[in-house]
C-alpha positions as CSV (number, residue, x, y, z in Angstrom):
1,F,-20.5,32.8,-15.0
2,A,-20.2,29.7,-12.9
3,G,-18.1,28.1,-15.7
4,I,-15.9,31.2,-15.8
5,L,-15.4,31.1,-12.1
6,F,-14.6,27.4,-12.1
7,G,-12.1,27.9,-15.0
8,L,-10.4,30.7,-13.0
9,L,-10.1,28.4,-10.0
10,L,-8.6,25.7,-12.1
11,F,-6.2,28.1,-13.7
12,G,-5.0,29.4,-10.3
13,G,-4.9,25.9,-8.9
14,S,-2.8,24.6,-11.7
15,F,0.1,26.9,-10.7
16,I,-0.1,25.5,-7.1
17,L,-0.1,22.0,-8.3
18,L,2.7,22.6,-10.8
19,F,4.8,24.3,-8.0
20,W,4.2,21.4,-5.7
21,N,5.0,18.8,-8.3
22,E,8.2,20.5,-9.6
23,G,9.3,21.2,-6.0
24,R,8.9,17.5,-5.2
25,A,10.9,16.5,-8.3
26,V,13.7,19.0,-7.4
27,R,13.9,17.6,-3.9
28,R,14.1,14.0,-5.2
29,A,16.8,15.0,-7.7
30,R,18.8,16.5,-4.8
31,D,18.3,13.3,-2.7
32,L,19.5,11.1,-5.6
33,A,22.5,13.4,-6.3
34,E,23.5,13.1,-2.6
35,G,23.1,9.4,-2.9
36,V,25.4,9.3,-6.0
37,R,28.1,11.2,-4.1
38,N,28.0,8.9,-1.1
39,V,27.2,5.4,-2.4
40,V,29.9,2.8,-2.6
41,T,29.8,-0.6,-4.3
42,V,30.8,-3.4,-2.0
43,D,31.5,-7.1,-2.3
44,A,28.4,-9.0,-1.4
45,A,30.4,-12.1,-0.6
46,R,31.4,-10.7,2.8
47,V,30.2,-8.1,5.3
48,D,32.8,-5.4,5.8
49,P,32.3,-3.5,9.1
50,A,34.1,-0.5,7.5
51,H,31.0,0.3,5.5
52,E,28.6,0.2,8.5
53,G,26.1,3.0,8.3
54,R,27.1,3.9,4.7
55,L,25.0,3.9,1.6
56,V,26.1,0.8,-0.3
57,H,25.3,-0.9,-3.5
58,I,25.6,-4.7,-4.0
59,T,24.7,-7.2,-6.7
60,A,24.2,-10.8,-5.8
61,D,21.8,-13.8,-6.2
62,A,18.9,-13.6,-3.8
63,R,18.2,-17.0,-2.3
64,T,15.9,-18.6,0.3
65,E,15.6,-22.1,1.7
66,E,11.9,-21.7,2.4
67,T,9.0,-23.3,0.6
68,L,6.1,-20.9,0.4
69,T,2.6,-22.3,0.5
70,D,-0.8,-20.8,-0.2
71,S,-2.8,-22.8,2.3
72,D,-6.2,-22.1,0.7
73,F,-5.2,-23.6,-2.6
74,G,-2.2,-25.9,-1.8
75,I,0.2,-24.1,-4.2
76,S,3.8,-24.4,-3.0
77,A,7.1,-23.2,-4.4
78,N,10.7,-22.5,-3.3
79,A,10.5,-18.8,-4.1
80,L,11.2,-15.3,-2.7
81,A,7.5,-14.5,-2.9
82,L,4.2,-16.2,-3.9
83,R,1.3,-14.2,-5.2
84,R,-2.4,-15.0,-5.5
85,V,-4.4,-12.8,-7.9
86,V,-8.2,-13.2,-7.8
87,E,-10.2,-11.8,-10.7
88,M,-14.0,-11.4,-10.8
89,Y,-16.3,-11.1,-13.8
90,Q,-18.0,-7.7,-13.4
91,W,-19.8,-4.9,-15.1
92,K,-17.7,-1.9,-16.2
93,E,-19.2,1.5,-17.0
94,R,-17.9,3.4,-20.0
95,K,-18.7,7.1,-20.5
96,E,-18.6,8.8,-23.8
97,T,-19.3,12.5,-24.4
98,E,-20.0,13.8,-27.9
99,R,-19.7,17.6,-28.6
100,R,-21.5,19.3,-31.4
101,K,-21.5,22.9,-32.6
102,T,-24.8,24.6,-32.9
103,A,-25.9,27.1,-35.5
104,G,-25.6,29.9,-33.1
105,G,-22.0,29.3,-32.3
106,G,-22.7,27.4,-29.1
107,E,-22.0,23.8,-28.2
108,T,-24.2,20.8,-27.1
109,R,-23.0,17.8,-25.3
110,T,-24.4,14.3,-25.4
111,T,-23.2,11.8,-22.9
112,R,-23.7,8.1,-23.4
113,Y,-23.1,5.4,-20.8
114,T,-22.4,1.8,-22.0
115,Y,-21.8,-1.3,-19.9
116,Q,-19.5,-4.2,-20.7
117,K,-18.6,-7.4,-18.8
118,I,-14.9,-7.8,-18.0
119,W,-12.5,-9.7,-15.7
120,S,-11.0,-7.4,-13.2
121,D,-8.8,-8.0,-10.1
122,D,-10.3,-4.8,-8.6
123,V,-13.8,-4.8,-7.2
124,I,-15.8,-2.3,-9.3
125,D,-18.4,-0.3,-7.3
126,S,-21.6,-0.5,-9.4
127,G,-23.3,1.8,-6.9
128,R,-21.4,4.7,-8.5
129,F,-22.7,3.8,-12.0
130,R,-25.0,6.2,-13.8
131,H,-27.4,3.4,-14.4
132,P,-26.8,0.8,-11.7
133,Q,-30.0,-1.1,-12.1
134,G,-29.3,-4.3,-14.1
135,H,-25.6,-3.8,-13.7
136,E,-25.0,-4.8,-10.1
137,N,-21.6,-6.1,-9.1
138,P,-20.8,-8.1,-5.9
139,D,-19.4,-6.1,-3.0
140,S,-16.4,-8.4,-2.6
141,K,-14.4,-11.2,-4.1
142,P,-14.9,-14.8,-2.9
143,F,-11.2,-15.0,-2.0
144,P,-8.8,-12.1,-1.3
145,D,-5.6,-11.4,-3.2
146,A,-2.5,-12.5,-1.2
147,D,1.2,-12.0,-1.3
148,I,3.4,-14.4,0.7
149,Y,7.0,-13.5,1.3
150,A,9.9,-15.6,2.5
151,E,11.0,-14.6,6.0
152,T,14.7,-15.0,5.3
153,I,16.2,-14.0,1.9
154,T,20.0,-13.8,1.5
155,A,22.1,-12.0,-1.0
156,G,25.6,-13.1,-0.7
157,A,26.6,-12.7,2.9
158,F,23.8,-10.3,3.5
159,T,20.1,-10.7,4.5
160,L,17.5,-8.6,2.9
161,S,15.5,-6.4,5.2
162,P,11.7,-6.7,5.2
163,S,11.3,-3.4,3.4
164,L,13.6,-4.5,0.6
165,V,11.8,-7.9,0.3
166,R,8.5,-5.9,-0.2
167,R,10.2,-4.2,-3.2
168,I,10.4,-7.5,-5.1
169,R,8.6,-6.9,-8.4
170,H,9.7,-9.7,-10.8
171,F,7.0,-12.3,-10.8
172,E,6.5,-15.3,-13.2
173,P,3.2,-17.1,-13.7
174,V,2.7,-20.5,-12.1
175,R,1.7,-23.2,-14.5
176,L,-1.3,-25.0,-13.1
177,S,-2.0,-28.7,-13.9
178,Q,-4.4,-31.4,-12.8
179,E,-1.8,-32.3,-10.1
180,S,-2.1,-28.7,-8.8
181,L,-5.9,-29.0,-8.6
182,N,-5.6,-32.3,-6.7
183,K,-3.5,-30.5,-4.0
184,V,-6.3,-28.0,-3.3
185,P,-8.1,-28.8,0.0
186,A,-11.2,-30.8,-0.7
187,G,-13.7,-28.2,0.4
188,T,-12.4,-25.7,-2.1
189,R,-11.4,-28.2,-4.8
190,D,-15.0,-29.3,-5.3
191,R,-15.9,-25.7,-6.4
192,L,-13.0,-25.3,-8.9
193,K,-12.4,-26.0,-12.5
194,L,-9.0,-25.9,-14.1
195,S,-8.6,-24.0,-17.4
196,G,-5.3,-22.7,-18.7
197,E,-3.4,-20.9,-16.0
198,Y,-6.5,-20.3,-13.9
199,F,-8.6,-22.0,-11.3
200,Y,-12.2,-21.0,-12.2
201,L,-14.8,-20.7,-9.4
202,D,-17.8,-21.1,-11.7
203,D,-19.8,-23.8,-13.5
204,D,-18.6,-23.0,-17.1
205,P,-15.3,-21.2,-17.7
206,G,-16.3,-20.6,-21.3
207,N,-19.5,-18.7,-20.3
208,P,-18.8,-16.8,-17.1
209,R,-21.5,-14.9,-15.2
210,I,-21.3,-11.8,-13.2
211,G,-19.7,-12.6,-9.8
212,D,-17.8,-15.6,-11.2
213,A,-14.1,-15.7,-10.1
214,R,-10.9,-17.0,-11.4
215,I,-7.6,-17.4,-9.6
216,R,-4.0,-17.3,-10.9
217,F,-0.7,-17.6,-9.1
218,A,2.8,-16.1,-9.7
219,V,6.2,-16.5,-8.0
220,A,9.3,-14.4,-7.6
221,P,12.0,-17.0,-8.3
222,P,15.5,-16.9,-6.7
223,G,17.9,-14.9,-8.9
224,P,20.1,-11.9,-9.2
225,V,19.2,-8.6,-7.5
226,S,20.9,-5.2,-7.3
227,L,20.1,-3.0,-4.4
228,V,21.1,0.3,-2.8
229,A,20.5,0.9,0.9
230,R,22.2,1.7,4.2
231,Q,24.3,-1.1,5.5
232,K,23.2,-2.2,9.0
233,G,25.2,-5.1,10.3
234,S,24.6,-7.9,7.8
235,S,21.4,-6.4,6.6
236,F,20.1,-3.1,5.4
237,E,17.8,-0.2,6.2
238,P,16.7,3.0,4.3
239,Y,19.4,5.7,4.0
240,I,18.2,9.0,5.2
241,T,19.4,12.0,3.2
242,S,20.3,15.4,4.7
243,A,16.8,16.6,3.7
244,G,15.3,13.7,5.8
245,N,14.2,11.6,2.8
246,P,14.8,7.9,2.4
247,I,16.9,6.1,-0.3
248,E,16.3,2.4,-0.7
249,F,16.2,0.6,-4.1
250,L,15.9,-3.0,-5.2
């Protein structure tokens, strides 16, 4: 009876969830349709005051004069953004449930929990494991992940707003070398080993232990971007639709 009741609750709840999700999709479709009606493609080479406050589309090369530096590791690059990704060697729990029919027409379930060691950039909470004993993970990584963005990025005659800068998604890996390792501050360099595109924070990169970490870097290089947003002076801000929702793409 508990199973039947739970099933009925799920059945009724699915309609609420479907209604909410479809309604959200319809509202977004209306917002985008309004954007299509109002957007105008403008020349990025100059700022035209006639388009002030309008939803505009531009395509231009995004550039910056800044050199971004990860001060913890001495990695520098002329880039729109510099990313540090820290991965840690951890236990991961895998759950498998096997169902079997019984002679009386019923069903039995057998659940097995297995554990494997993986590199993950997320901290896996071993306290939630079915069998945490012997599969303990550290509570935190030795270094946090980090994203460093250029403060001033231009696209033609325009300057990208902070919210558009945070929408940059195209990253390319940084190739590390012995020279890269030599630039790491001494206190940290003594703990690192270089292997491939990673700095390893362990004794033997070929035989990692639980809690060991490795660090890689990536940059968003200068290059072409296409954006849609509301023109505000020589920069941009989100365009608010008649329904009160924002439109802003990069």
